GUKOLNU-870289 format. One record per residue (C-alpha): chain; residue number from 1; x negated, y, z. Coordinates in Angstrom, 1 decimal, always signed. Layout:
N
{c=A	k=NUM	X=X	Y=Y	Z=Z} $
...
This chain:
360
{c=A	k=1	X=+16.1	Y=-2.7	Z=-19.2} $
{c=A	k=2	X=+19.2	Y=-4.1	Z=-19.8} $
{c=A	k=3	X=+21.1	Y=-7.0	Z=-17.8} $
{c=A	k=4	X=+23.8	Y=-9.7	Z=-17.2} $
{c=A	k=5	X=+25.7	Y=-10.6	Z=-14.1} $
{c=A	k=6	X=+22.5	Y=-12.6	Z=-13.3} $
{c=A	k=7	X=+19.8	Y=-12.3	Z=-16.1} $
{c=A	k=8	X=+17.3	Y=-9.6	Z=-16.1} $
{c=A	k=9	X=+16.9	Y=-8.6	Z=-20.0} $
{c=A	k=10	X=+13.5	Y=-7.1	Z=-21.4} $
{c=A	k=11	X=+13.7	Y=-7.3	Z=-25.3} $
{c=A	k=12	X=+11.2	Y=-9.1	Z=-26.6} $
{c=A	k=13	X=+9.3	Y=-10.0	Z=-23.7} $
{c=A	k=14	X=+12.1	Y=-11.5	Z=-22.0} $
{c=A	k=15	X=+10.0	Y=-14.4	Z=-21.9} $
{c=A	k=16	X=+7.9	Y=-12.6	Z=-19.6} $
{c=A	k=17	X=+11.0	Y=-13.4	Z=-17.3} $
{c=A	k=18	X=+10.7	Y=-17.4	Z=-17.8} $
{c=A	k=19	X=+6.3	Y=-17.1	Z=-17.2} $
{c=A	k=20	X=+7.9	Y=-15.8	Z=-13.5} $
{c=A	k=21	X=+10.3	Y=-18.9	Z=-13.1} $
{c=A	k=22	X=+7.8	Y=-21.1	Z=-14.1} $
{c=A	k=23	X=+5.3	Y=-19.2	Z=-11.3} $
{c=A	k=24	X=+8.0	Y=-19.7	Z=-8.5} $
{c=A	k=25	X=+8.4	Y=-22.7	Z=-8.8} $
{c=A	k=26	X=+4.9	Y=-24.4	Z=-9.7} $
{c=A	k=27	X=+4.4	Y=-22.8	Z=-5.8} $
{c=A	k=28	X=+7.3	Y=-24.4	Z=-4.6} $
{c=A	k=29	X=+5.7	Y=-27.8	Z=-6.2} $
{c=A	k=30	X=+2.7	Y=-26.9	Z=-4.5} $
{c=A	k=31	X=+4.3	Y=-26.6	Z=-0.6} $
{c=A	k=32	X=+6.8	Y=-29.5	Z=-1.2} $
{c=A	k=33	X=+3.7	Y=-32.1	Z=-2.7} $
{c=A	k=34	X=+6.5	Y=-32.6	Z=-5.5} $
{c=A	k=35	X=+3.8	Y=-34.7	Z=-7.6} $
{c=A	k=36	X=+2.4	Y=-36.6	Z=-4.9} $
{c=A	k=37	X=+3.7	Y=-40.1	Z=-5.6} $
{c=A	k=38	X=+2.8	Y=-39.7	Z=-9.7} $
{c=A	k=39	X=-1.1	Y=-40.3	Z=-9.3} $
{c=A	k=40	X=-4.0	Y=-38.6	Z=-10.1} $
{c=A	k=41	X=-2.3	Y=-36.2	Z=-12.4} $
{c=A	k=42	X=+0.4	Y=-35.7	Z=-10.0} $
{c=A	k=43	X=-1.9	Y=-34.7	Z=-7.2} $
{c=A	k=44	X=-3.9	Y=-32.4	Z=-9.8} $
{c=A	k=45	X=-0.3	Y=-30.9	Z=-10.7} $
{c=A	k=46	X=+0.3	Y=-30.2	Z=-6.9} $
{c=A	k=47	X=-2.7	Y=-28.9	Z=-6.7} $
{c=A	k=48	X=-2.5	Y=-26.2	Z=-9.5} $
{c=A	k=49	X=+0.5	Y=-25.2	Z=-8.0} $
{c=A	k=50	X=-1.3	Y=-23.0	Z=-5.4} $
{c=A	k=51	X=-2.2	Y=-21.2	Z=-8.5} $
{c=A	k=52	X=+1.1	Y=-20.0	Z=-9.3} $
{c=A	k=53	X=+0.5	Y=-16.6	Z=-7.4} $
{c=A	k=54	X=-2.0	Y=-15.5	Z=-10.3} $
{c=A	k=55	X=+0.6	Y=-15.9	Z=-12.9} $
{c=A	k=56	X=+2.6	Y=-13.1	Z=-10.6} $
{c=A	k=57	X=-0.7	Y=-11.1	Z=-10.4} $
{c=A	k=58	X=-1.3	Y=-10.6	Z=-14.2} $
{c=A	k=59	X=+2.5	Y=-10.7	Z=-15.2} $
{c=A	k=60	X=+2.6	Y=-8.1	Z=-12.2} $
{c=A	k=61	X=+0.0	Y=-6.4	Z=-13.9} $
{c=A	k=62	X=+2.2	Y=-5.9	Z=-17.2} $
{c=A	k=63	X=+5.2	Y=-4.8	Z=-15.5} $
{c=A	k=64	X=+3.4	Y=-2.1	Z=-13.7} $
{c=A	k=65	X=+1.8	Y=-0.9	Z=-17.0} $
{c=A	k=66	X=+5.0	Y=-0.9	Z=-18.6} $
{c=A	k=67	X=+7.3	Y=+0.9	Z=-15.7} $
{c=A	k=68	X=+4.0	Y=+3.3	Z=-15.4} $
{c=A	k=69	X=+4.2	Y=+4.2	Z=-19.4} $
{c=A	k=70	X=+8.1	Y=+4.3	Z=-19.3} $
{c=A	k=71	X=+7.7	Y=+7.1	Z=-15.9} $
{c=A	k=72	X=+8.0	Y=+10.9	Z=-16.2} $
{c=A	k=73	X=+5.7	Y=+10.7	Z=-13.7} $
{c=A	k=74	X=+3.5	Y=+8.6	Z=-10.9} $
{c=A	k=75	X=+6.2	Y=+9.4	Z=-8.3} $
{c=A	k=76	X=+8.9	Y=+8.5	Z=-10.2} $
{c=A	k=77	X=+6.9	Y=+5.5	Z=-11.3} $
{c=A	k=78	X=+5.8	Y=+4.6	Z=-7.7} $
{c=A	k=79	X=+9.4	Y=+5.1	Z=-6.5} $
{c=A	k=80	X=+11.0	Y=+2.6	Z=-8.8} $
{c=A	k=81	X=+8.0	Y=-0.2	Z=-7.9} $
{c=A	k=82	X=+8.4	Y=+0.0	Z=-4.3} $
{c=A	k=83	X=+12.2	Y=-0.3	Z=-4.0} $
{c=A	k=84	X=+11.7	Y=-3.2	Z=-6.8} $
{c=A	k=85	X=+9.3	Y=-5.2	Z=-4.2} $
{c=A	k=86	X=+10.2	Y=-3.8	Z=-0.7} $
{c=A	k=87	X=+13.3	Y=-4.3	Z=+0.7} $
{c=A	k=88	X=+13.8	Y=-8.0	Z=-0.1} $
{c=A	k=89	X=+10.4	Y=-8.2	Z=+1.1} $
{c=A	k=90	X=+11.8	Y=-6.9	Z=+4.6} $
{c=A	k=91	X=+14.6	Y=-8.6	Z=+4.7} $
{c=A	k=92	X=+12.9	Y=-12.3	Z=+4.5} $
{c=A	k=93	X=+10.2	Y=-10.7	Z=+6.9} $
{c=A	k=94	X=+12.3	Y=-10.3	Z=+9.4} $
{c=A	k=95	X=+14.3	Y=-13.1	Z=+8.8} $
{c=A	k=96	X=+11.7	Y=-15.3	Z=+9.1} $
{c=A	k=97	X=+10.0	Y=-13.6	Z=+12.7} $
{c=A	k=98	X=+13.8	Y=-14.0	Z=+14.2} $
{c=A	k=99	X=+13.4	Y=-17.9	Z=+13.1} $
{c=A	k=100	X=+9.8	Y=-17.8	Z=+14.5} $
{c=A	k=101	X=+11.0	Y=-16.4	Z=+17.6} $
{c=A	k=102	X=+13.9	Y=-18.8	Z=+18.4} $
{c=A	k=103	X=+12.1	Y=-21.7	Z=+17.4} $
{c=A	k=104	X=+13.8	Y=-23.0	Z=+14.1} $
{c=A	k=105	X=+10.8	Y=-22.7	Z=+12.2} $
{c=A	k=106	X=+7.2	Y=-23.8	Z=+12.8} $
{c=A	k=107	X=+4.6	Y=-20.9	Z=+13.1} $
{c=A	k=108	X=+2.4	Y=-21.5	Z=+9.7} $
{c=A	k=109	X=-0.8	Y=-23.0	Z=+10.7} $
{c=A	k=110	X=-2.7	Y=-19.9	Z=+9.9} $
{c=A	k=111	X=-1.6	Y=-18.2	Z=+13.4} $
{c=A	k=112	X=-3.0	Y=-20.6	Z=+15.5} $
{c=A	k=113	X=-6.2	Y=-21.4	Z=+13.5} $
{c=A	k=114	X=-7.1	Y=-17.7	Z=+13.2} $
{c=A	k=115	X=-5.8	Y=-16.5	Z=+16.1} $
{c=A	k=116	X=-3.1	Y=-14.0	Z=+15.7} $
{c=A	k=117	X=+0.1	Y=-13.6	Z=+17.3} $
{c=A	k=118	X=+3.9	Y=-13.0	Z=+16.5} $
{c=A	k=119	X=+4.4	Y=-9.5	Z=+18.6} $
{c=A	k=120	X=+5.1	Y=-5.8	Z=+17.7} $
{c=A	k=121	X=+1.4	Y=-5.5	Z=+15.9} $
{c=A	k=122	X=+1.7	Y=-8.0	Z=+13.3} $
{c=A	k=123	X=+5.3	Y=-7.1	Z=+12.2} $
{c=A	k=124	X=+4.0	Y=-3.5	Z=+11.8} $
{c=A	k=125	X=+1.2	Y=-4.2	Z=+9.9} $
{c=A	k=126	X=+3.6	Y=-6.2	Z=+7.6} $
{c=A	k=127	X=+6.1	Y=-3.6	Z=+7.4} $
{c=A	k=128	X=+3.5	Y=-1.0	Z=+6.5} $
{c=A	k=129	X=+2.1	Y=-3.2	Z=+3.6} $
{c=A	k=130	X=-1.2	Y=-3.2	Z=+5.8} $
{c=A	k=131	X=-1.6	Y=-7.1	Z=+6.7} $
{c=A	k=132	X=-4.1	Y=-7.5	Z=+4.6} $
{c=A	k=133	X=-6.4	Y=-5.4	Z=+6.9} $
{c=A	k=134	X=-6.2	Y=-8.2	Z=+10.0} $
{c=A	k=135	X=-6.7	Y=-11.7	Z=+8.3} $
{c=A	k=136	X=-5.5	Y=-12.9	Z=+11.5} $
{c=A	k=137	X=-1.8	Y=-11.9	Z=+10.4} $
{c=A	k=138	X=-1.8	Y=-11.4	Z=+6.8} $
{c=A	k=139	X=-0.4	Y=-14.9	Z=+6.1} $
{c=A	k=140	X=+1.7	Y=-15.6	Z=+9.5} $
{c=A	k=141	X=+5.4	Y=-14.9	Z=+9.7} $
{c=A	k=142	X=+6.9	Y=-16.2	Z=+5.6} $
{c=A	k=143	X=+4.0	Y=-18.4	Z=+5.1} $
{c=A	k=144	X=+3.7	Y=-16.6	Z=+1.4} $
{c=A	k=145	X=+4.0	Y=-13.2	Z=+2.2} $
{c=A	k=146	X=+0.1	Y=-12.2	Z=+1.6} $
{c=A	k=147	X=+0.3	Y=-11.4	Z=-1.4} $
{c=A	k=148	X=+3.0	Y=-8.5	Z=-0.9} $
{c=A	k=149	X=+0.4	Y=-6.3	Z=+0.7} $
{c=A	k=150	X=-2.1	Y=-7.5	Z=-2.4} $
{c=A	k=151	X=+0.7	Y=-6.2	Z=-5.3} $
{c=A	k=152	X=+1.3	Y=-2.9	Z=-3.3} $
{c=A	k=153	X=-2.0	Y=-2.2	Z=-3.1} $
{c=A	k=154	X=-2.4	Y=-2.5	Z=-7.1} $
{c=A	k=155	X=+0.8	Y=-0.8	Z=-7.5} $
{c=A	k=156	X=-0.6	Y=+2.6	Z=-5.9} $
{c=A	k=157	X=-4.1	Y=+2.6	Z=-7.3} $
{c=A	k=158	X=-3.8	Y=+0.7	Z=-10.7} $
{c=A	k=159	X=-2.5	Y=+3.2	Z=-12.6} $
{c=A	k=160	X=-5.8	Y=+5.5	Z=-11.8} $
{c=A	k=161	X=-7.0	Y=+2.3	Z=-14.3} $
{c=A	k=162	X=-4.6	Y=+2.7	Z=-16.9} $
{c=A	k=163	X=-5.2	Y=+6.3	Z=-17.9} $
{c=A	k=164	X=-8.8	Y=+5.8	Z=-18.2} $
{c=A	k=165	X=-8.4	Y=+2.5	Z=-20.5} $
{c=A	k=166	X=-8.6	Y=+4.4	Z=-23.4} $
{c=A	k=167	X=-11.3	Y=+2.4	Z=-25.1} $
{c=A	k=168	X=-13.3	Y=-0.9	Z=-25.3} $
{c=A	k=169	X=-16.3	Y=+1.4	Z=-23.5} $
{c=A	k=170	X=-14.1	Y=+2.1	Z=-20.7} $
{c=A	k=171	X=-12.2	Y=-1.0	Z=-20.1} $
{c=A	k=172	X=-15.6	Y=-2.7	Z=-19.7} $
{c=A	k=173	X=-16.8	Y=+0.0	Z=-17.1} $
{c=A	k=174	X=-13.4	Y=-0.7	Z=-15.6} $
{c=A	k=175	X=-14.0	Y=-4.5	Z=-15.1} $
{c=A	k=176	X=-17.5	Y=-3.6	Z=-14.1} $
{c=A	k=177	X=-15.9	Y=-1.5	Z=-11.4} $
{c=A	k=178	X=-13.8	Y=-3.7	Z=-10.1} $
{c=A	k=179	X=-16.6	Y=-6.5	Z=-9.9} $
{c=A	k=180	X=-18.7	Y=-4.1	Z=-7.6} $
{c=A	k=181	X=-15.2	Y=-3.2	Z=-5.2} $
{c=A	k=182	X=-14.8	Y=-7.7	Z=-4.9} $
{c=A	k=183	X=-18.0	Y=-7.4	Z=-4.4} $
{c=A	k=184	X=-18.2	Y=-5.0	Z=-1.3} $
{c=A	k=185	X=-15.5	Y=-6.4	Z=-0.1} $
{c=A	k=186	X=-17.4	Y=-10.1	Z=+0.4} $
{c=A	k=187	X=-20.6	Y=-8.7	Z=+1.5} $
{c=A	k=188	X=-18.6	Y=-6.9	Z=+3.9} $
{c=A	k=189	X=-16.2	Y=-9.6	Z=+5.3} $
{c=A	k=190	X=-19.5	Y=-12.0	Z=+5.9} $
{c=A	k=191	X=-21.2	Y=-9.6	Z=+8.1} $
{c=A	k=192	X=-18.5	Y=-7.8	Z=+9.9} $
{c=A	k=193	X=-15.8	Y=-10.6	Z=+10.0} $
{c=A	k=194	X=-15.4	Y=-13.5	Z=+12.3} $
{c=A	k=195	X=-14.1	Y=-16.0	Z=+12.4} $
{c=A	k=196	X=-13.6	Y=-17.3	Z=+8.7} $
{c=A	k=197	X=-14.2	Y=-14.2	Z=+6.0} $
{c=A	k=198	X=-13.2	Y=-16.9	Z=+3.7} $
{c=A	k=199	X=-9.5	Y=-16.2	Z=+4.5} $
{c=A	k=200	X=-10.1	Y=-11.7	Z=+4.9} $
{c=A	k=201	X=-11.4	Y=-12.3	Z=+1.0} $
{c=A	k=202	X=-9.0	Y=-14.6	Z=-0.1} $
{c=A	k=203	X=-6.0	Y=-12.4	Z=+1.0} $
{c=A	k=204	X=-7.7	Y=-9.2	Z=+0.6} $
{c=A	k=205	X=-6.5	Y=-6.6	Z=-2.9} $
{c=A	k=206	X=-9.8	Y=-6.8	Z=-4.6} $
{c=A	k=207	X=-10.4	Y=-10.3	Z=-5.3} $
{c=A	k=208	X=-7.3	Y=-10.1	Z=-7.5} $
{c=A	k=209	X=-8.0	Y=-6.5	Z=-9.4} $
{c=A	k=210	X=-9.0	Y=-8.8	Z=-12.7} $
{c=A	k=211	X=-6.2	Y=-10.4	Z=-12.5} $
{c=A	k=212	X=-3.5	Y=-7.2	Z=-12.0} $
{c=A	k=213	X=-6.1	Y=-5.8	Z=-15.4} $
{c=A	k=214	X=-5.1	Y=-8.2	Z=-17.5} $
{c=A	k=215	X=-1.8	Y=-7.9	Z=-17.4} $
{c=A	k=216	X=-2.3	Y=-4.1	Z=-18.6} $
{c=A	k=217	X=-4.7	Y=-5.8	Z=-21.4} $
{c=A	k=218	X=-2.2	Y=-7.7	Z=-22.1} $
{c=A	k=219	X=+0.7	Y=-4.7	Z=-22.2} $
{c=A	k=220	X=-1.8	Y=-2.4	Z=-24.5} $
{c=A	k=221	X=-2.3	Y=-5.9	Z=-27.0} $
{c=A	k=222	X=+1.5	Y=-6.2	Z=-27.5} $
{c=A	k=223	X=+1.5	Y=-2.4	Z=-28.6} $
{c=A	k=224	X=-1.0	Y=-3.0	Z=-31.0} $
{c=A	k=225	X=+0.2	Y=-6.0	Z=-32.3} $
{c=A	k=226	X=+0.5	Y=-7.9	Z=-35.0} $
{c=A	k=227	X=-2.5	Y=-9.6	Z=-34.7} $
{c=A	k=228	X=-4.4	Y=-11.5	Z=-37.4} $
{c=A	k=229	X=-5.1	Y=-14.4	Z=-34.9} $
{c=A	k=230	X=-2.0	Y=-13.7	Z=-32.3} $
{c=A	k=231	X=-0.9	Y=-17.8	Z=-33.3} $
{c=A	k=232	X=-4.2	Y=-19.2	Z=-32.6} $
{c=A	k=233	X=-4.0	Y=-17.0	Z=-29.2} $
{c=A	k=234	X=-0.8	Y=-17.9	Z=-27.7} $
{c=A	k=235	X=-1.6	Y=-22.0	Z=-28.3} $
{c=A	k=236	X=-5.7	Y=-21.6	Z=-26.8} $
{c=A	k=237	X=-3.4	Y=-20.3	Z=-23.9} $
{c=A	k=238	X=-1.2	Y=-23.1	Z=-23.8} $
{c=A	k=239	X=-3.9	Y=-26.1	Z=-23.9} $
{c=A	k=240	X=-5.7	Y=-23.7	Z=-21.1} $
{c=A	k=241	X=-2.8	Y=-23.9	Z=-18.8} $
{c=A	k=242	X=-2.4	Y=-27.4	Z=-19.3} $
{c=A	k=243	X=-5.9	Y=-28.3	Z=-18.6} $
{c=A	k=244	X=-6.0	Y=-26.7	Z=-15.4} $
{c=A	k=245	X=-2.8	Y=-28.0	Z=-14.5} $
{c=A	k=246	X=-3.4	Y=-31.7	Z=-15.5} $
{c=A	k=247	X=-7.0	Y=-31.5	Z=-15.0} $
{c=A	k=248	X=-7.4	Y=-29.8	Z=-11.5} $
{c=A	k=249	X=-10.3	Y=-28.3	Z=-13.4} $
{c=A	k=250	X=-12.8	Y=-26.4	Z=-11.0} $
{c=A	k=251	X=-11.6	Y=-22.9	Z=-12.8} $
{c=A	k=252	X=-8.3	Y=-23.6	Z=-12.4} $
{c=A	k=253	X=-7.8	Y=-20.3	Z=-11.1} $
{c=A	k=254	X=-9.0	Y=-18.5	Z=-14.2} $
{c=A	k=255	X=-7.7	Y=-20.9	Z=-16.7} $
{c=A	k=256	X=-4.1	Y=-20.0	Z=-15.4} $
{c=A	k=257	X=-4.8	Y=-16.3	Z=-15.3} $
{c=A	k=258	X=-6.1	Y=-16.6	Z=-18.8} $
{c=A	k=259	X=-3.6	Y=-18.4	Z=-20.2} $
{c=A	k=260	X=-0.6	Y=-16.2	Z=-18.9} $
{c=A	k=261	X=-2.8	Y=-13.1	Z=-20.2} $
{c=A	k=262	X=-3.0	Y=-15.0	Z=-23.8} $
{c=A	k=263	X=+0.5	Y=-15.8	Z=-23.1} $
{c=A	k=264	X=+1.8	Y=-11.8	Z=-22.2} $
{c=A	k=265	X=-0.7	Y=-10.5	Z=-25.1} $
{c=A	k=266	X=+0.0	Y=-12.6	Z=-28.4} $
{c=A	k=267	X=+3.5	Y=-14.5	Z=-27.7} $
{c=A	k=268	X=+6.4	Y=-13.7	Z=-30.1} $
{c=A	k=269	X=+8.8	Y=-14.4	Z=-32.7} $
{c=A	k=270	X=+6.2	Y=-14.7	Z=-35.6} $
{c=A	k=271	X=+3.3	Y=-15.9	Z=-33.4} $
{c=A	k=272	X=+5.0	Y=-19.3	Z=-31.8} $
{c=A	k=273	X=+8.9	Y=-19.3	Z=-32.9} $
{c=A	k=274	X=+9.7	Y=-22.6	Z=-30.7} $
{c=A	k=275	X=+7.4	Y=-21.4	Z=-28.1} $
{c=A	k=276	X=+9.3	Y=-17.8	Z=-27.9} $
{c=A	k=277	X=+13.0	Y=-20.0	Z=-28.1} $
{c=A	k=278	X=+12.0	Y=-22.2	Z=-25.5} $
{c=A	k=279	X=+10.9	Y=-19.4	Z=-22.7} $
{c=A	k=280	X=+14.1	Y=-17.5	Z=-23.9} $
{c=A	k=281	X=+16.5	Y=-20.1	Z=-22.7} $
{c=A	k=282	X=+18.9	Y=-18.9	Z=-19.9} $
{c=A	k=283	X=+18.3	Y=-21.1	Z=-17.6} $
{c=A	k=284	X=+15.0	Y=-20.0	Z=-17.4} $
{c=A	k=285	X=+16.1	Y=-16.7	Z=-17.6} $
{c=A	k=286	X=+18.1	Y=-17.1	Z=-14.4} $
{c=A	k=287	X=+15.5	Y=-18.6	Z=-12.8} $
{c=A	k=288	X=+13.1	Y=-15.7	Z=-13.5} $
{c=A	k=289	X=+15.4	Y=-13.0	Z=-12.6} $
{c=A	k=290	X=+15.5	Y=-14.7	Z=-9.0} $
{c=A	k=291	X=+12.2	Y=-16.0	Z=-8.8} $
{c=A	k=292	X=+11.2	Y=-13.1	Z=-6.5} $
{c=A	k=293	X=+13.7	Y=-14.4	Z=-3.9} $
{c=A	k=294	X=+12.4	Y=-18.2	Z=-4.3} $
{c=A	k=295	X=+9.1	Y=-17.4	Z=-3.8} $
{c=A	k=296	X=+10.0	Y=-15.4	Z=-0.3} $
{c=A	k=297	X=+12.4	Y=-17.8	Z=+0.9} $
{c=A	k=298	X=+10.9	Y=-21.4	Z=-0.4} $
{c=A	k=299	X=+8.5	Y=-21.4	Z=+2.5} $
{c=A	k=300	X=+11.4	Y=-20.7	Z=+5.2} $
{c=A	k=301	X=+13.5	Y=-23.4	Z=+3.8} $
{c=A	k=302	X=+11.0	Y=-25.8	Z=+3.8} $
{c=A	k=303	X=+10.8	Y=-24.7	Z=+7.6} $
{c=A	k=304	X=+13.9	Y=-25.1	Z=+8.6} $
{c=A	k=305	X=+14.1	Y=-28.7	Z=+6.6} $
{c=A	k=306	X=+11.5	Y=-29.9	Z=+8.5} $
{c=A	k=307	X=+12.9	Y=-28.9	Z=+11.6} $
{c=A	k=308	X=+16.5	Y=-29.9	Z=+11.4} $
{c=A	k=309	X=+17.0	Y=-32.4	Z=+8.1} $
{c=A	k=310	X=+13.8	Y=-34.5	Z=+8.5} $
{c=A	k=311	X=+14.1	Y=-36.4	Z=+10.8} $
{c=A	k=312	X=+17.7	Y=-37.5	Z=+10.1} $
{c=A	k=313	X=+17.1	Y=-37.3	Z=+6.1} $
{c=A	k=314	X=+13.1	Y=-38.0	Z=+5.2} $
{c=A	k=315	X=+12.5	Y=-37.3	Z=+2.2} $
{c=A	k=316	X=+8.9	Y=-36.1	Z=+0.5} $
{c=A	k=317	X=+7.3	Y=-35.6	Z=-3.3} $
{c=A	k=318	X=+9.6	Y=-35.1	Z=-6.2} $
{c=A	k=319	X=+12.6	Y=-35.8	Z=-3.5} $
{c=A	k=320	X=+11.6	Y=-33.1	Z=-1.6} $
{c=A	k=321	X=+11.2	Y=-30.9	Z=-3.9} $
{c=A	k=322	X=+14.7	Y=-31.3	Z=-5.8} $
{c=A	k=323	X=+16.6	Y=-30.8	Z=-2.1} $
{c=A	k=324	X=+14.3	Y=-27.8	Z=-1.4} $
{c=A	k=325	X=+14.2	Y=-25.7	Z=-5.0} $
{c=A	k=326	X=+18.5	Y=-26.3	Z=-4.8} $
{c=A	k=327	X=+18.6	Y=-24.7	Z=-1.6} $
{c=A	k=328	X=+16.2	Y=-22.1	Z=-2.2} $
{c=A	k=329	X=+18.1	Y=-21.2	Z=-5.6} $
{c=A	k=330	X=+21.2	Y=-20.9	Z=-4.0} $
{c=A	k=331	X=+20.2	Y=-18.7	Z=-1.4} $
{c=A	k=332	X=+17.9	Y=-16.8	Z=-3.5} $
{c=A	k=333	X=+20.9	Y=-16.2	Z=-5.8} $
{c=A	k=334	X=+23.0	Y=-14.2	Z=-3.1} $
{c=A	k=335	X=+19.9	Y=-12.6	Z=-1.9} $
{c=A	k=336	X=+19.5	Y=-11.1	Z=-5.8} $
{c=A	k=337	X=+22.9	Y=-10.3	Z=-5.5} $
{c=A	k=338	X=+23.4	Y=-9.0	Z=-2.6} $
{c=A	k=339	X=+19.8	Y=-7.3	Z=-1.6} $
{c=A	k=340	X=+17.8	Y=-7.0	Z=-4.6} $
{c=A	k=341	X=+20.2	Y=-6.2	Z=-7.6} $
{c=A	k=342	X=+21.7	Y=-3.6	Z=-5.5} $
{c=A	k=343	X=+18.2	Y=-2.4	Z=-3.9} $
{c=A	k=344	X=+16.4	Y=-2.3	Z=-7.8} $
{c=A	k=345	X=+19.5	Y=-0.3	Z=-9.0} $
{c=A	k=346	X=+18.9	Y=+2.6	Z=-5.8} $
{c=A	k=347	X=+15.4	Y=+2.6	Z=-6.8} $
{c=A	k=348	X=+16.5	Y=+3.5	Z=-10.2} $
{c=A	k=349	X=+18.9	Y=+6.0	Z=-9.2} $
{c=A	k=350	X=+16.4	Y=+7.8	Z=-6.7} $
{c=A	k=351	X=+13.7	Y=+7.9	Z=-9.3} $
{c=A	k=352	X=+15.6	Y=+9.5	Z=-12.0} $
{c=A	k=353	X=+17.9	Y=+11.9	Z=-10.1} $
{c=A	k=354	X=+14.9	Y=+13.2	Z=-7.8} $
{c=A	k=355	X=+11.8	Y=+12.8	Z=-9.7} $
{c=A	k=356	X=+12.7	Y=+13.0	Z=-13.1} $
{c=A	k=357	X=+14.3	Y=+16.2	Z=-12.4} $
{c=A	k=358	X=+11.2	Y=+17.4	Z=-10.7} $
{c=A	k=359	X=+9.4	Y=+16.6	Z=-13.6} $
{c=A	k=360	X=+11.4	Y=+18.7	Z=-16.1} $
């Protein structure tokens, strides 16, 4: 990977960074009801934006496969991944807790609904990436943090799948295993989790293994390119994505994940040159570069706006989205420069200097 001051570069997969930008903005759209004034189509987009996290999960599976393939060993790979996700998460986790305890933002609705508490247990479970084990606190501080322990879970275990994906038969067996794990978690929740087993399932890692595995498959598809029907697959992905967003189809989670998988697996200069160029424009690449900060910070920005600004400057719909997005992008740029980029570089240095040396 090479990088400019504010844009990450990955060669022919730069467009994946732009997909991160789209996913992050979709989540902001949902939490600001950006298109609430645009009729049913607008309402569908607002609802569909919730599934931007599925885009992140497929991309994460692709990134895991890419990092693991280039690493000399598991420790090197995992060090880079944890430095990639951990420091910024810890910063926003701590910031969110301070804002909550000082009354600067209102606690998320899940805290009262599920009976959680803002205590040391809550904080430590988050720090350990184990908050998914207790759904009463899994999404109680930042408002979107339930996805981070899910990612870390698959950082740890997805390589076990990757090394066994040698052919179609082994991949099918792994899918069956994922189905079994998902079913077992749902069965456990239905019997033992009270109240609201739905939230336990919705925030539990095994519910999303398919998306991470799809990202790995997309990585392997790119390795086997060119494909005879690559152009068709790309435009199927575009149509499926638009159908999910605009029509709010009942299977929008599946369509969003499928579209992301198809675009990552088949998009190139050859299969869809116009779309490829459109997803490689610098503004999108910049937003994708700071997308992790956008994702973690935007809900806190919404909370601060509601607490200190909304009464004197009431906004809703696209106006609220525009203000929140502008503030979030500005703050995210700072946190990327001051926290995310330096700690990412430190992770690469630690991995290269210690774990790469041990592999020799």
